[in-house]
C-alpha positions in Angstrom: 58.7 -64.7 62.1 58.6 -61.1 62.3 55.5 -59.4 60.8 55.6 -55.6 60.1 52.5 -53.7 59.1 52.8 -50.4 57.2 49.8 -48.4 58.1 49.0 -50.5 61.2 46.4 -48.0 62.6 44.1 -48.6 59.6 40.9 -50.1 60.5 41.5 -53.3 58.7 45.2 -53.3 59.3 44.8 -52.9 63.0 42.4 -55.8 63.0 44.6 -58.0 60.9 47.6 -57.2 63.0 45.9 -58.2 66.4 45.0 -61.5 64.7 48.4 -62.2 63.6 49.5 -61.5 67.1 47.0 -63.8 68.6 48.4 -66.5 66.4 51.5 -66.0 68.3 53.6 -64.3 65.9 55.9 -61.3 66.3 54.1 -58.2 65.3 55.1 -54.6 64.8 54.1 -51.7 62.5 54.1 -48.0 61.7 51.8 -45.2 61.1 51.3 -41.5 61.6 51.7 -40.3 65.2 48.1 -38.8 65.6 46.0 -40.8 67.9 43.5 -43.2 66.3 40.9 -45.2 68.2 42.1 -48.4 66.4 45.4 -48.3 68.2 43.9 -49.3 71.5 43.7 -53.0 70.7 47.4 -52.8 69.6 48.4 -51.2 72.6 46.7 -53.6 74.9 48.7 -56.4 73.1 51.8 -54.1 73.4 52.5 -54.3 69.8 55.2 -51.7 68.8 54.0 -48.7 66.6 56.7 -46.6 65.0 56.9 -43.5 62.9 57.6 -44.2 59.2 61.2 -44.7 58.5 62.9 -46.8 55.9 65.2 -48.3 58.5 62.3 -50.1 60.2 62.3 -52.6 57.3 64.6 -55.5 58.0 65.7 -58.4 56.1 63.7 -61.6 56.8 60.5 -59.7 57.5 57.1 -60.4 56.3 55.8 -56.9 55.3 52.0 -56.2 54.9 51.2 -53.0 53.3 48.0 -51.1 53.9 45.8 -50.3 50.8 46.1 -46.7 51.4 50.0 -46.6 50.8 52.2 -46.9 47.8 56.0 -46.4 47.0 55.8 -42.7 48.0 56.0 -44.0 51.5 59.7 -44.7 52.3 59.0 -48.0 54.1 56.9 -49.3 51.1 59.7 -48.5 48.7 62.3 -49.9 50.9 60.1 -53.2 51.1 59.6 -53.4 47.5 63.3 -53.1 46.8 64.2 -55.9 49.2 61.3 -58.0 47.9 63.0 -57.9 44.6 66.1 -59.1 46.0 64.2 -62.0 47.7 65.2 -60.6 51.2 61.6 -59.8 52.4 58.2 -61.1 51.7 55.7 -58.4 50.9 51.8 -58.7 50.7 49.1 -56.0 50.2 46.5 -56.3 53.0 43.9 -57.9 50.9 46.2 -60.5 49.5 47.6 -61.5 52.9 44.1 -61.9 54.2 43.1 -63.9 51.4 45.6 -66.6 52.3 44.4 -66.5 55.9 40.8 -67.1 54.8 41.8 -70.5 53.5 43.0 -71.7 56.9 39.3 -71.6 58.5 35.8 -72.2 58.2 35.5 -68.7 56.7 32.5 -66.3 56.5 32.7 -63.3 54.4 30.6 -60.2 54.7 30.2 -58.1 51.8 27.8 -55.2 50.8 27.6 -51.5 50.4 26.1 -50.8 53.8 26.0 -52.8 57.0 29.2 -54.8 56.7 30.8 -53.9 60.0 27.6 -54.5 62.2 26.9 -57.7 60.4 30.3 -59.0 60.6 30.1 -58.3 64.5 26.9 -59.9 64.7 27.8 -63.0 63.0 31.0 -63.5 64.9 29.0 -63.1 68.2 26.6 -65.8 67.2 29.2 -68.1 65.9 31.2 -68.0 69.1 28.1 -70.0 70.5 28.8 -72.7 68.0 32.6 -73.1 67.9 35.7 -70.9 68.6 35.6 -68.1 66.2 38.0 -65.4 65.2 37.0 -62.2 63.5 38.1 -59.1 61.4 35.8 -56.2 61.8 36.3 -52.7 60.2 36.1 -51.0 63.4 39.8 -51.9 64.1 39.1 -55.0 66.1 40.4 -58.5 65.4 40.7 -61.6 67.5 41.7 -65.1 66.8 41.4 -67.7 69.6 43.7 -70.7 70.1 42.2 -73.6 68.1 39.9 -71.2 66.1 37.5 -72.9 63.9 35.5 -70.1 62.3 36.9 -66.9 60.9 34.3 -64.0 60.1 35.7 -61.3 58.1 34.5 -57.8 56.7 35.1 -57.7 52.9 35.3 -54.5 51.3 34.5 -54.1 47.6 36.9 -51.1 47.1 39.0 -51.6 44.0 37.8 -55.3 43.9 39.9 -56.1 47.0 37.4 -58.6 48.1 37.9 -60.8 45.1 41.2 -62.0 46.9 38.9 -63.8 49.2 37.3 -67.2 48.5 35.4 -68.0 51.8 33.3 -71.1 52.6 30.2 -68.9 53.3 29.2 -65.4 52.7 26.6 -62.7 53.0 25.8 -59.8 50.5 23.9 -57.1 52.7 22.9 -54.8 49.8 24.3 -53.1 46.6 24.3 -49.4 46.2 26.8 -47.5 44.0 29.8 -46.3 46.0 33.4 -45.8 45.6 32.7 -43.6 42.6 36.3 -42.7 42.3 36.9 -46.2 41.2 33.8 -47.9 39.8 32.6 -46.6 36.3 28.9 -47.2 37.0 26.4 -49.4 38.9 27.1 -52.3 36.2 30.8 -52.2 36.8 29.9 -52.3 40.6 27.5 -55.2 40.4 29.9 -57.2 38.2 32.5 -57.0 41.2 29.8 -58.4 43.6 28.7 -61.1 41.1 32.3 -62.3 40.7 32.7 -62.3 44.4 29.5 -64.3 45.0 30.3 -67.1 42.5 33.8 -67.8 44.0 32.2 -68.6 47.4 32.7 -72.3 48.1 29.7 -73.7 50.0 26.9 -71.1 50.3 25.8 -67.4 50.2 22.7 -65.5 51.5 21.8 -62.3 49.8 19.4 -59.5 50.7 16.6 -60.3 48.2 14.6 -56.9 48.6 17.6 -55.2 46.8 17.0 -54.7 43.1 20.6 -55.0 42.2 21.3 -57.9 44.5 18.3 -59.7 42.6 20.0 -58.8 39.2 23.2 -60.9 40.1 23.5 -64.2 38.2 24.4 -66.5 41.2 25.7 -70.0 40.5 26.8 -70.8 44.2 24.3 -72.5 46.5 22.3 -69.6 47.9 19.3 -68.2 49.9 17.6 -64.9 49.6 16.5 -63.2 52.6 14.3 -59.9 53.2 10.8 -58.7 54.1 9.1 -59.5 50.7 7.2 -62.7 50.0 9.4 -63.8 47.3 12.3 -64.5 49.6 13.5 -67.8 51.2 13.9 -66.5 54.6 11.3 -63.7 55.4 10.5 -61.6 58.5 6.9 -61.0 59.2 4.7 -59.5 61.9 7.4 -57.0 62.6 7.0 -54.7 65.7 9.5 -51.9 66.5 9.5 -49.4 69.3 11.9 -47.7 71.8 12.3 -50.9 73.5 13.5 -52.8 70.5 12.0 -55.1 67.8 10.2 -58.3 67.4 9.3 -60.5 64.3 8.7 -64.0 63.1 10.9 -65.5 60.7 9.6 -67.8 57.7 11.7 -70.3 55.9 10.1 -71.5 52.7 6.9 -70.1 53.9 7.0 -72.3 57.2 7.7 -70.7 60.9 11.4 -71.0 61.7 11.1 -69.1 64.9 10.2 -65.8 66.7 13.0 -63.4 67.5 13.0 -60.5 70.1 15.9 -58.2 70.0 17.1 -55.1 72.0 17.8 -52.8 69.1 15.9 -50.7 66.5 16.0 -49.5 62.9 15.7 -51.1 59.3 19.5 -51.7 59.0 19.6 -53.7 62.2 16.6 -55.7 61.3 18.0 -56.5 57.8 21.4 -57.2 59.4 19.8 -59.6 61.9 17.6 -61.5 59.3 20.9 -61.9 57.1 22.6 -63.5 60.3 19.6 -65.8 60.8 19.5 -66.8 57.0 23.3 -67.5 57.2 22.5 -69.7 60.3 19.8 -71.5 58.4 22.0 -72.4 55.4 24.5 -73.9 57.9 21.8 -75.7 60.0 22.2 -73.7 63.2 19.3 -73.9 65.6 16.8 -71.0 66.2 17.5 -70.9 69.9 21.3 -70.3 69.4 20.4 -67.5 66.8 18.0 -65.8 69.1 20.4 -65.9 72.0 23.4 -64.9 70.0 21.6 -61.9 68.4 19.8 -60.7 71.5 22.9 -60.6 73.4 25.1 -58.8 70.7 26.8 -55.9 72.3 27.4 -54.0 69.1 30.6 -52.8 67.3 32.6 -49.6 67.6 31.2 -46.3 66.0 28.0 -48.0 64.8 25.0 -46.4 66.4 26.9 -46.2 69.6 24.7 -44.7 72.3 25.7 -42.5 75.4 23.2 -40.7 77.5 23.8 -37.7 79.9 20.4 -36.5 81.7 18.3 -35.3 78.8 20.9 -35.4 76.2 21.8 -38.5 74.2 25.1 -38.8 71.9 25.1 -41.3 69.1 28.3 -41.9 67.2 28.0 -43.7 63.9 30.3 -44.3 60.8 27.6 -43.2 58.4 29.2 -41.7 55.4 26.9 -42.5 52.6 23.3 -40.7 52.1 21.5 -44.1 52.6 23.3 -44.7 55.9 22.5 -41.0 57.0 18.8 -41.8 56.1 18.5 -44.9 58.2 20.6 -43.6 61.2 18.1 -40.5 61.6 15.1 -42.9 61.3 16.5 -45.2 63.8 17.1 -42.3 66.2 13.5 -41.3 65.8 12.2 -44.7 66.5 14.3 -45.1 69.6 13.7 -41.4 70.8 10.3 -40.4 69.4 9.9 -37.4 71.7 13.4 -35.8 71.3 14.8 -33.4 68.9 17.2 -34.8 66.5 20.3 -33.0 65.7 22.5 -34.5 63.0 26.1 -33.4 62.8 27.9 -34.7 59.6 31.7 -34.6 58.7 32.4 -35.8 55.0 35.4 -38.0 54.1 35.9 -38.1 50.2 35.3 -35.2 48.0 34.2 -37.5 45.2 31.5 -39.0 47.3 30.0 -35.7 48.4 30.2 -34.4 44.9 28.5 -37.3 43.3 25.7 -37.6 45.9 25.3 -33.9 47.0 21.6 -33.7 46.4 20.9 -36.9 48.2 23.1 -36.0 51.2 21.1 -32.8 51.5 17.7 -34.6 51.2 18.5 -37.1 54.0 20.2 -34.5 56.3 17.1 -32.4 56.0 15.3 -35.2 57.8 16.7 -34.2 61.1 15.3 -31.2 63.1 18.6 -29.4 63.0 21.7 -30.0 60.7 25.3 -28.9 61.3 28.3 -29.7 58.9 31.9 -30.0 59.6 34.8 -29.2 57.1 36.5 -31.8 55.0 39.6 -33.4 56.6 42.9 -31.6 55.8 44.1 -35.0 54.2 41.0 -35.8 52.2 42.1 -36.6 48.7 41.0 -33.9 46.1 40.2 -36.0 43.0 40.8 -34.4 39.8 38.1 -32.1 38.5 36.3 -31.6 41.7 36.4 -28.4 43.3 33.8 -28.2 46.2 33.7 -27.1 49.9 31.5 -28.2 52.6 29.6 -24.9 52.1 28.3 -26.2 48.8 26.5 -29.1 50.6 25.2 -26.6 53.2 23.8 -24.5 50.4 21.7 -27.6 49.2 20.3 -28.2 52.5 17.1 -26.3 53.8 18.8 -25.0 56.9 22.3 -26.4 57.7 25.1 -24.5 59.3 28.9 -25.1 58.9 30.7 -25.5 62.3 34.3 -25.8 63.6 35.3 -28.9 65.3 36.6 -26.9 68.4 35.2 -25.4 71.6 33.2 -22.7 69.7 31.5 -25.5 67.6 30.9 -27.7 70.5 29.3 -24.7 72.7 26.9 -24.0 69.9 25.9 -27.6 69.6 25.5 -27.8 73.5 23.3 -24.7 73.5 20.9 -26.5 71.2 20.0 -29.3 73.7 18.3 -31.1 75.2 18.5 -33.3 72.1 19.5 -36.6 70.5 23.0 -35.6 68.8 23.7 -37.9 65.9 27.5 -37.6 65.0 27.9 -39.2 61.5 31.2 -39.7 59.7 33.9 -42.3 58.8 36.4 -39.8 60.2 37.1 -38.6 63.9 34.0 -36.6 64.5 33.7 -38.5 68.0 36.3 -35.9 69.2 33.9 -33.1 68.6 31.2 -35.3 70.5 33.4 -35.7 73.5 33.8 -31.8 73.6 30.1 -31.2 73.4 29.6 -33.5 76.5 31.8 -31.3 78.4 29.5 -28.4 78.0 26.3 -30.1 79.2 
């Protein structure tokens, strides 16, 4: 059967395409010509990537449409027309993925922050238990032959994760996001509550989060966190530049001690969530320790490169809370170095809604530099801002260009820890800065 992915370079779409290929199906797709890091796994599998052209859509195909596309795209329009005639099958990304979930022992990872890293952590640990496939929002996906488990990142945008009914799940936290879609925090929480209650066997939830605690959960569940009222609790926590150590209590009794090679509150919380998920499945402490300690990380999540006295960290942070924790983690790991924050926005609505909070968190760095909105960023109705508006809210931020001039300026500010943060392609600027140091 021929599977065709419209928007195949999208982070979720690229992951899904590689999984379908790994299931020994014929796969091809289309996207813009610009290089995106998510295409590397596609190229490694020799999956064809075409430019958009309605003639790519042929009768008998199964067509999977990325959620960023509609019938203004010629391929989507053609696929929809052929679908009405019964000549092709058409699925939206999340609907097709929802069907795939039902074929495995599935573990769904949801939450405002930490989905990608936690998905990577869980899949790495579960590989020590049984053959495990995964779909991660960094553009990577894999499905081994005779796969038993399937771990998938599950995005709440437009309630897409309601297409999934996994056996197990985790909710890492809840903080209002996607303000172009959700009316308010109550609307946002309603989506998570619905998702949680369609999980089949068990769900673990971050119990230190006030909005998570407000959910009415009917599914078998455990809460995890640092506070005493959680079922799974981390205590005796030590963090320094070498990593973290902590004890885990389950129902107030010692489950085990963990020593892990990374730092920062988000990674502590994510690790504890993985441990709680292991507990609800009956997985041994030693397997969880070995799996977490050997976790190699995921693309664009606190990815560290070092060059003499300079450190370059690439991270997907695109929400003020994520920015806050990335700067905190950088200070823990590099306590004696200057922290330079470089931030590139994605959505106008997100910056407009969280303008003051972005400024507050970016001000925690020693120096802050801001890049312009991407040319293709959607300008939501009624929002008319530029990156200079955010710069003006910061105590001392400078707008720079993503070219050699901007890179030379950043390079001149070293030695430092350069923290590049964006859901967009800010890593390209990072690579230019490295050339001048």
